[in-house]
C-alpha positions in Angstrom: 18.5 -8.9 -25.0 18.1 -6.5 -22.2 16.0 -4.1 -24.3 13.8 -6.9 -25.6 13.0 -8.1 -22.1 12.2 -4.7 -20.6 8.6 -5.1 -21.6 8.0 -7.9 -19.1 8.6 -6.0 -15.8 7.1 -2.9 -17.4 3.9 -4.9 -18.1 3.8 -6.0 -14.5 4.1 -2.3 -13.4 1.2 -1.5 -15.8 -0.8 -4.3 -14.3 -0.2 -2.7 -10.9 -1.5 0.6 -12.3 -4.5 -1.1 -13.9 -5.6 -2.9 -10.8 -5.2 0.3 -8.8 -7.4 2.2 -11.2 -10.0 -0.6 -11.1 -10.0 -0.3 -7.3 -10.8 3.4 -7.6 -13.7 2.7 -10.1 -15.2 0.1 -7.7 -15.0 2.4 -4.8 -16.7 5.2 -6.8 -19.7 2.9 -7.4 -20.4 2.7 -3.7 -23.6 4.7 -2.6 -24.6 4.9 -6.3 -25.9 1.5 -7.1 -28.3 -0.8 -5.2 -25.6 -3.2 -3.9 -24.1 -3.9 -0.5 -21.5 -1.1 -0.2 -19.4 -3.2 2.3 -18.8 -5.8 -0.5 -17.8 -3.1 -2.9 -15.2 -1.8 -0.4 -13.9 -5.3 0.2 -13.6 -5.9 -3.6 -11.8 -2.6 -4.0 -9.3 -3.7 -1.3 -8.8 -7.0 -3.0 -7.8 -5.2 -6.2 -5.3 -3.2 -4.3 -3.9 -6.4 -2.9 -3.7 -7.9 -6.4 -1.8 -4.7 -7.6 0.6 -5.2 -4.7 1.4 -8.7 -6.0 2.3 -7.2 -9.4 4.3 -4.5 -7.7 6.2 -7.1 -5.7 7.2 -9.1 -8.8 8.1 -6.3 -11.3 11.4 -5.4 -9.6 12.2 -9.1 -8.9 11.6 -10.1 -12.5 13.6 -7.1 -13.8 16.6 -8.1 -11.8 16.3 -11.7 -12.6 16.1 -11.0 -16.3 18.7 -8.2 -16.1 16.1 -5.9 -17.6 16.2 -3.0 -15.3 15.8 0.5 -16.8 15.2 4.1 -15.7 11.9 4.0 -17.6 10.8 1.0 -15.6 11.7 2.6 -12.4 9.7 5.8 -13.2 6.8 3.7 -14.4 6.8 1.7 -11.2 6.8 5.0 -9.1 3.8 6.4 -11.0 1.9 3.1 -10.7 2.6 3.0 -6.9 1.3 6.6 -6.5 -2.0 5.6 -8.2 -2.4 2.2 -6.5 -1.0 2.9 -3.0 -1.7 6.6 -2.7 -4.8 7.7 -4.6 -6.7 4.4 -4.5 -6.5 3.9 -0.6 -7.3 7.6 0.0 -10.4 7.3 -2.2 -11.4 4.0 -0.7 -11.3 5.6 2.8 -13.2 8.6 1.6 -16.1 6.6 0.1 -16.1 4.1 3.0 -16.1 6.5 6.0 -15.0 10.1 5.3 -17.5 11.1 2.6 -20.1 12.1 5.3 -17.6 14.0 7.5 -18.5 17.7 7.4 -18.0 20.6 9.8 -20.8 23.1 9.9 -19.9 26.8 10.4 -21.9 28.3 13.3 -24.4 30.9 12.2 -24.2 30.0 8.5 -25.5 27.3 6.2 -22.0 26.6 5.0 -20.1 23.4 5.8 -16.5 22.3 5.4 -15.9 18.8 3.8 -13.4 17.8 6.4 -13.5 14.2 5.1 -12.0 15.3 1.8 -9.1 17.0 3.6 -8.4 13.9 5.7 -8.6 11.5 2.8 -6.2 13.8 0.8 -3.5 13.2 3.5 -2.8 9.7 2.2 -2.0 10.5 -1.5 -0.1 13.6 -0.4 2.2 11.6 1.9 2.5 8.8 -0.7 3.6 11.3 -3.4 6.2 12.9 -1.1 7.4 9.5 0.0 7.9 8.2 -3.6 9.5 11.5 -4.7 11.9 11.3 -1.8 12.7 7.7 -2.6 13.5 8.6 -6.2 15.9 11.5 -5.2 17.4 10.1 -2.0 17.5 6.4 -2.6 19.3 4.4 0.1 20.2 0.9 -1.3 20.4 -0.6 2.2 17.1 0.6 3.8 13.9 2.4 3.3 13.3 5.9 4.9 9.7 5.9 6.0 7.2 3.1 5.6 7.1 1.9 2.0 4.0 3.1 0.2 2.9 -0.5 -1.0 2.8 -1.7 2.6 0.9 1.5 3.6 -1.6 0.9 0.8 -2.1 -2.7 1.7 -2.8 -1.8 5.3 -5.7 0.5 4.2 -6.9 -2.1 1.6 -7.4 -4.6 4.5 -9.5 -2.1 6.5 -12.9 -3.1 5.0 -12.1 -6.8 5.4 -11.3 -6.5 9.2 -13.4 -3.6 10.6 -17.2 -3.5 10.6 -18.5 0.1 10.3 -19.6 1.7 13.5 -18.7 4.8 15.5 -15.9 3.2 17.5 -14.2 1.3 14.6 -14.6 4.3 12.3 -12.6 6.4 14.8 -9.9 3.7 15.1 -9.8 3.3 11.3 -9.4 7.0 10.6 -6.7 7.2 13.3 -4.8 4.3 11.8 -5.3 5.8 8.3 -3.6 9.1 9.3 -0.9 7.3 11.3 0.1 5.1 8.4 0.2 8.1 6.1 2.5 9.9 8.5 4.7 6.9 8.8 5.3 7.1 5.0 6.9 10.5 5.4 8.7 9.8 8.6 12.4 9.3 8.8 12.1 5.9 10.5 14.4 3.4 8.9 12.9 0.2 7.6 15.0 -2.7 6.5 15.0 -4.2 3.0 14.6 -7.9 3.5 15.3 -8.5 -0.2 18.8 -7.0 0.3 19.8 -9.4 3.1 18.3 -12.4 1.3 19.8 -11.4 -2.1 23.3 -11.9 -0.8 22.7 -15.5 0.3 20.5 -16.9 -2.5 20.6 -16.9 -6.3 18.1 -15.0 -8.5 16.4 -18.3 -9.4 16.0 -19.3 -5.7 14.6 -15.8 -4.9 12.1 -16.1 -7.7 11.0 -19.6 -6.5 10.7 -18.3 -2.9 8.7 -15.3 -4.0 6.4 -17.5 -6.0 5.9 -20.0 -3.1 5.1 -17.2 -0.7 2.5 -15.8 -3.2 1.0 -19.3 -3.6 0.8 -19.6 0.2 -1.0 -16.3 0.6 -3.4 -17.0 -2.2 -4.2 -20.5 -0.7 -4.8 -18.9 2.7 -7.1 -16.3 1.0 -9.3 -19.0 -0.6 -9.2 -21.6 2.2 -9.7 -19.3 5.1 -10.8 -15.9 3.7 -11.8 -14.6 7.2 -8.4 -15.4 8.6 -6.3 -14.1 5.7 -6.6 -10.3 6.6 -5.4 -11.0 10.1 -2.6 -13.2 8.8 -1.5 -10.4 6.5 -1.8 -7.9 9.3 0.5 -10.1 11.4 3.3 -9.9 8.8 2.7 -6.2 8.2 2.6 -5.1 11.9 5.7 -7.1 12.7 7.5 -5.1 9.9 6.0 -1.7 10.9 6.9 -2.1 14.6 10.4 -3.4 13.8 11.2 0.1 12.4 9.7 1.8 15.4 11.5 -0.4 17.9 14.8 0.2 16.0 14.2 4.0 16.3 13.5 3.7 20.0 16.6 1.6 20.6 18.7 4.2 18.7 17.3 7.1 20.7 18.0 5.2 24.0 21.6 4.5 22.8 22.1 8.2 22.0 21.0 9.4 25.4 
């Protein structure tokens, strides 16, 4: 039965990969067709968010159906690299960094510094995922999980209007989030703590209800949804940083 059910979580992982690829295609159309680029960037971010939903359910479904496999784990990792590494980096490049160049004095040459900055994100995501595969800690994450990092970037076009000040803040946040992925900051695994108290069926129901709540918030109050999502995410991000600060204080 286990082999027969493996296709279900694997299909969710492939859905994650598909939506991430679509997000890249949508971003690539910016500045090439006569449409509002800001809407294209928002749409690209929405597809990354949809991919995150698939990513959130594939592991949950695999455990609930007792259909976990090494193939599924590797497939999930490759999908995450595409969706939460390459797609956010490309989105930032098309949205802000494409026009960032450094001109060499005395020559007509220029260095596409925007390409180098945007490449930081997929590089950090790849290292983060490879480290997770090799040095997996069942009790916590080392570094910010790549799906959360990707979602943070996906929400940028929904929250920030493009101007000089917000562009600087966005780029700074983009680089900071990338570095958090490869940091050694410990982040808790909420599912581990919850899994010990509730059955698989209750976890599935709770996850589905949370998904319905977020989708409802997106359609009822689309302007509030990104800030609501950022509220949950920033609480999680700073929880790891605060834990690190407390640990350093205790050591000294």
